[in-house]
C-alpha positions as CSV (number, residue, x, y, z in Angstrom):
1,M,-229.8,205.0,-132.2
2,R,-228.4,201.5,-132.4
3,R,-225.2,202.8,-133.7
4,R,-224.7,205.1,-130.8
5,I,-225.5,202.3,-128.2
6,A,-223.2,199.9,-129.7
7,P,-219.9,201.9,-129.2
8,A,-220.9,202.8,-125.6
9,A,-221.7,199.1,-124.8
10,A,-218.4,198.0,-126.3
11,A,-216.5,200.6,-124.2
12,A,-218.2,199.6,-121.1
13,A,-217.4,195.9,-121.8
14,A,-213.7,196.9,-122.5
15,I,-213.5,198.8,-119.2
16,T,-215.0,195.9,-117.1
17,A,-212.6,193.4,-118.8
18,L,-209.7,195.7,-118.1
19,L,-210.6,196.2,-114.5
20,L,-211.0,192.5,-114.0
21,A,-207.7,191.7,-115.6
22,G,-205.9,194.4,-113.5
23,C,-207.3,193.0,-110.3
24,T,-206.4,189.5,-111.3
25,A,-202.9,190.6,-112.2
26,G,-202.4,192.5,-109.0
27,N,-203.7,189.6,-106.9
28,G,-201.7,187.1,-108.8
29,A,-198.5,189.0,-108.3
30,S,-199.0,189.6,-104.6
31,S,-200.3,186.1,-103.7
32,S,-197.9,184.0,-105.9
33,E,-194.6,182.8,-104.5
34,P,-192.1,185.7,-104.3
35,G,-190.0,186.0,-107.3
36,M,-192.1,183.7,-109.5
37,A,-193.0,186.3,-112.0
38,T,-189.4,187.3,-112.7
39,R,-188.0,183.8,-112.5
40,E,-186.7,182.5,-115.9
41,V,-186.3,178.8,-116.8
42,A,-182.8,178.0,-117.6
43,P,-182.5,176.6,-121.2
44,E,-181.3,173.2,-121.7
45,A,-177.5,172.9,-122.0
46,P,-176.6,172.5,-125.6
47,Q,-174.7,169.5,-126.8
48,S,-171.1,169.8,-127.8
49,A,-169.8,168.4,-131.0
50,E,-168.3,165.5,-129.2
51,G,-171.7,164.7,-127.7
52,G,-171.0,166.1,-124.2
53,D,-172.7,168.9,-122.5
54,A,-171.5,172.5,-122.9
55,A,-171.8,172.8,-119.1
56,A,-168.9,170.4,-118.8
57,E,-166.8,173.1,-120.5
58,G,-167.9,175.6,-117.9
59,T,-171.1,177.7,-117.7
60,P,-171.5,181.1,-115.8
61,F,-175.1,180.2,-114.7
62,A,-174.2,179.7,-111.1
63,A,-172.1,182.8,-111.0
64,D,-174.8,184.9,-112.5
65,A,-177.4,183.4,-109.9
66,D,-175.0,184.5,-107.1
67,S,-174.4,187.9,-108.6
68,E,-178.2,188.5,-108.8
69,R,-178.6,188.0,-105.1
70,S,-179.7,191.1,-103.1
71,V,-178.0,191.3,-99.7
72,I,-178.3,194.0,-97.0
73,T,-175.0,194.2,-95.0
74,T,-174.8,196.1,-91.7
75,G,-171.8,196.2,-89.3
76,W,-170.3,197.8,-86.2
77,I,-166.7,198.5,-85.6
78,S,-165.0,199.8,-82.4
79,V,-161.5,201.2,-82.7
80,T,-159.2,202.6,-80.1
81,V,-157.2,205.7,-81.3
82,D,-155.2,208.5,-79.8
83,D,-157.4,211.4,-81.1
84,P,-161.0,210.4,-82.0
85,I,-161.8,213.7,-83.5
86,E,-158.9,213.5,-86.0
87,S,-159.7,209.9,-86.7
88,A,-163.3,210.7,-87.3
89,E,-162.2,213.2,-90.0
90,A,-159.9,210.5,-91.6
91,A,-162.8,207.9,-91.5
92,A,-165.1,210.4,-93.3
93,D,-162.5,210.9,-96.0
94,I,-162.2,207.2,-96.5
95,A,-166.0,206.8,-96.9
96,E,-166.2,209.6,-99.5
97,Q,-163.3,208.4,-101.5
98,S,-164.9,204.9,-101.7
99,G,-168.1,206.6,-103.2
100,G,-170.1,206.4,-100.0
101,R,-171.5,209.0,-97.6
102,I,-171.8,209.9,-93.9
103,D,-175.4,209.8,-92.5
104,S,-174.6,210.8,-89.0
105,R,-171.5,212.0,-87.1
106,N,-171.2,212.7,-83.4
107,E,-168.0,214.0,-81.8
108,T,-167.5,214.6,-78.0
109,P,-164.4,216.7,-77.2
110,A,-162.4,215.9,-74.1
111,T,-163.5,217.6,-70.8
112,D,-162.4,217.4,-67.1
113,T,-165.0,214.6,-66.5
114,Q,-165.0,212.6,-69.7
115,P,-162.4,211.5,-72.5
116,P,-163.0,212.4,-76.1
117,S,-165.0,210.1,-78.4
118,A,-166.6,210.0,-81.9
119,S,-169.3,207.9,-83.6
120,L,-170.0,207.8,-87.4
121,T,-172.8,206.0,-89.5
122,M,-171.3,205.5,-92.9
123,R,-173.0,204.2,-96.1
124,I,-170.4,202.3,-98.1
125,P,-171.0,200.8,-101.6
126,A,-171.3,197.1,-101.2
127,D,-168.4,196.3,-103.6
128,E,-166.1,198.5,-101.7
129,L,-167.0,197.4,-98.2
130,D,-164.1,195.0,-97.6
131,A,-161.5,197.6,-98.7
132,V,-163.1,200.3,-96.5
133,I,-163.1,198.0,-93.4
134,D,-159.4,197.3,-94.0
135,E,-158.6,201.0,-94.1
136,L,-160.7,201.6,-91.0
137,R,-158.7,199.0,-89.1
138,E,-155.4,200.9,-89.8
139,L,-156.8,204.0,-87.8
140,G,-155.9,202.3,-84.5
141,T,-156.4,199.2,-82.5
142,V,-159.5,197.2,-83.3
143,N,-161.6,196.3,-80.3
144,S,-164.4,194.5,-82.0
145,V,-166.0,193.9,-85.4
146,S,-169.6,192.8,-86.0
147,M,-171.0,192.1,-89.4
148,N,-174.6,190.9,-90.4
149,A,-175.9,190.1,-93.8
150,S,-179.6,189.7,-94.7
151,D,-180.7,188.2,-98.1
152,V,-183.7,190.1,-99.5
153,T,-183.6,188.6,-103.0
154,Q,-187.1,187.2,-102.9
155,Q,-188.6,190.4,-101.5
156,R,-187.0,192.4,-104.2
157,Q,-188.2,190.0,-106.9
158,D,-191.7,190.2,-105.5
159,L,-191.7,193.9,-105.6
160,D,-190.3,194.0,-109.2
161,A,-193.1,191.6,-110.2
162,R,-195.9,193.6,-108.5
163,I,-194.6,196.8,-110.0
164,A,-194.4,195.4,-113.5
165,A,-198.0,194.2,-113.3
166,L,-199.3,197.5,-112.0
167,T,-197.3,199.4,-114.6
168,A,-199.0,197.4,-117.4
169,S,-202.4,197.9,-115.7
170,V,-201.8,201.7,-115.5
171,D,-200.8,201.9,-119.1
172,R,-204.0,200.1,-120.2
173,L,-206.1,202.5,-118.1
174,R,-204.5,205.5,-119.6
175,E,-205.2,204.1,-123.1
176,L,-208.8,203.6,-122.2
177,L,-208.9,207.1,-120.7
178,A,-207.8,208.5,-124.0
179,T,-210.6,206.8,-125.9
180,A,-213.5,207.1,-123.4
181,T,-216.6,208.7,-124.8
182,S,-218.9,209.1,-121.8
183,I,-218.6,210.9,-118.5
184,A,-219.5,207.7,-116.5
185,D,-216.6,205.9,-118.3
186,L,-214.2,208.7,-117.6
187,I,-215.1,208.9,-113.9
188,A,-214.8,205.1,-113.5
189,I,-211.4,205.0,-115.4
190,E,-209.9,208.0,-113.5
191,S,-210.9,206.5,-110.2
192,E,-209.3,203.1,-110.9
193,L,-206.3,204.9,-112.4
194,T,-205.8,207.0,-109.3
195,T,-205.9,203.9,-107.0
196,R,-203.5,201.8,-109.2
197,Q,-201.1,204.8,-109.5
198,A,-201.0,205.4,-105.8
199,E,-200.2,201.7,-105.1
200,L,-197.6,201.7,-107.9
201,D,-195.9,204.8,-106.4
202,S,-195.9,203.1,-102.9
203,L,-194.3,199.9,-104.3
204,T,-191.8,201.8,-106.3
205,Q,-190.7,203.7,-103.1
206,Q,-190.4,200.5,-101.2
207,R,-188.3,199.0,-104.0
208,D,-186.0,202.2,-104.1
209,Q,-185.5,202.0,-100.4
210,L,-184.6,198.3,-100.6
211,V,-182.3,198.8,-103.5
212,D,-180.5,201.7,-101.6
213,Q,-179.9,199.4,-98.6
214,V,-178.6,196.7,-100.8
215,D,-176.3,199.0,-102.9
216,L,-175.0,200.9,-99.8
217,S,-174.0,198.9,-96.7
218,T,-174.5,200.6,-93.3
219,I,-171.4,200.7,-91.0
220,T,-171.3,202.2,-87.6
221,L,-167.8,203.2,-86.4
222,D,-167.1,204.0,-82.7
223,L,-163.8,205.8,-82.0
224,V,-162.7,205.7,-78.3
225,T,-159.4,206.3,-76.4
226,E,-157.6,203.9,-74.1
227,E,-159.4,205.3,-71.1
228,V,-162.8,203.9,-72.2
229,A,-161.7,201.0,-74.3
230,P,-162.8,197.6,-73.1
231,D,-160.4,195.7,-71.0
232,A,-159.1,192.3,-72.3
233,A,-160.6,189.2,-70.7
234,P,-158.3,187.3,-68.3
235,D,-156.6,184.3,-69.9
236,D,-154.6,182.8,-66.9
237,F,-154.8,182.4,-63.1
238,W,-152.9,185.4,-62.1
239,S,-154.9,187.7,-64.5
240,G,-158.1,186.2,-63.3
241,L,-157.0,186.7,-59.7
242,L,-156.1,190.4,-60.3
243,A,-159.5,190.8,-62.2
244,G,-161.3,189.4,-59.2
245,W,-159.5,191.6,-56.8
246,G,-160.2,194.7,-58.9
247,A,-163.9,193.7,-59.0
248,L,-163.9,193.2,-55.3
249,A,-162.3,196.6,-54.6
250,A,-164.8,198.2,-57.0
251,F,-167.6,196.5,-55.2
252,A,-166.3,197.7,-51.8
253,G,-166.0,201.2,-53.2
254,W,-169.5,201.1,-54.4
255,L,-170.7,199.9,-51.0
256,G,-168.8,202.8,-49.3
257,V,-170.5,205.3,-51.7
258,A,-173.9,203.8,-51.1
259,F,-173.4,203.9,-47.2
260,G,-172.2,207.5,-47.5
261,V,-175.3,208.4,-49.5
262,M,-177.6,206.6,-47.0
263,L,-175.9,207.8,-43.8
264,P,-177.8,211.2,-43.5
265,W,-181.1,209.4,-44.1
266,L,-180.1,206.8,-41.3
267,L,-179.2,209.5,-38.9
268,S,-182.5,211.4,-39.5
269,A,-184.5,208.2,-39.1
270,L,-182.6,207.5,-35.7
271,V,-183.5,211.0,-34.5
272,I,-187.1,210.6,-35.4
273,A,-187.3,207.2,-33.8
274,A,-185.7,208.5,-30.6
275,I,-188.2,211.4,-30.5
276,V,-191.1,208.9,-31.0
277,V,-189.8,206.6,-28.3
278,A,-189.3,209.4,-25.8
279,V,-192.9,210.7,-26.4
280,V,-194.4,207.2,-26.0
281,V,-192.4,206.5,-22.7
282,G,-193.3,209.9,-21.3
283,S,-196.9,209.3,-22.0
284,S,-196.8,206.0,-20.3
285,R,-195.1,207.3,-17.2
286,T,-197.7,210.2,-16.9
287,R,-200.6,207.8,-17.1
288,R,-199.1,205.5,-14.5
289,A,-198.5,208.5,-12.1
290,R,-202.0,209.7,-12.5
291,R,-203.4,206.4,-11.6
292,T,-201.2,206.2,-8.5
293,D,-202.3,209.6,-7.3
294,A,-205.9,208.8,-7.8
295,A,-205.5,205.5,-5.8
296,A,-203.8,207.4,-2.9
297,S,-206.3,210.1,-2.6
298,A,-209.4,207.8,-2.4
299,P,-211.4,208.0,1.1
300,P,-210.9,205.1,3.6
301,A,-214.6,204.2,3.3
302,A,-214.1,203.7,-0.3
303,Q,-211.0,201.6,0.4
304,Y,-212.6,199.4,3.1
305,G,-216.2,199.5,1.9
306,N,-216.5,195.7,2.5
307,A,-215.3,195.7,6.2
308,A,-217.9,194.7,9.0
309,T,-219.6,197.5,11.0
310,P,-220.3,197.2,14.9
311,S,-224.0,196.2,15.8
312,S,-226.1,198.6,18.0
313,P,-227.4,197.3,21.3
314,P,-231.1,196.1,21.4
315,P,-233.6,198.5,22.9
316,G,-234.0,198.1,26.7
317,G,-231.3,195.7,27.0
318,T,-227.8,195.7,27.8
319,P,-225.1,194.8,25.6
320,E,-223.8,191.4,26.0
321,A,-220.4,191.1,27.6
């Protein structure tokens, strides 16, 4: 009986220790400073035969540190071309030849009301970005270029450290699962293994997305014609005067359009107001006419109710002279 209890107790103790170690490793990887788990201490520079440092002869440590940086680059380019549809095809060929891809492509053919245009979202390998931008500049006249770089080195190192810790924990749990002897141990190990594996898959997906953004830069290319290309800013008095006059003419035209849109509403409002005023004036005149007729048709007694009446003579007497 004691021989059976001893292995079960040993297995339970091993599972408990493994779970505590896995929790400690996961929390340590997530709460520590990003990149601490994968950071290596640079060895001391060896001394040369003459007593000087080998670093004096040149060491690639700084270059290696720069090459290990993870940078996400995004950009936006606007180019004026003669035919945006044809230029969009050429831009797609440039992206594919560089080893990249086209994530989205929108083309608008010319109509009677709008000029043609095209827009592409390209994913370009980071080491080919400068060459691709130079080739895109040759498609036409560059209107504007905007580039943005974001350093995610610490975020990537933190994900790598957490993935390494969870991978080691999952491996230990699988080893324990293979040697478990009781149903309770199997249930406990499988539950913890499922939780750790789900967290590991989530972190791996985040790391893969981050690596894809680092390896492939995102460039948005807008291809327009001269009709919709932005006008150059005035750089002297006369160009400023012409720009101001054009703005004033545009504002006057906008006011004319606004007045034309509002004119039917104003006329309708004036007609309604005239009808309301006519009704009010007619009602007032009718009331005044009724009051005048009522006053004219009243009896005289009612009009002179306060006047003195002649007194009758006293009985048996004669009226006084």
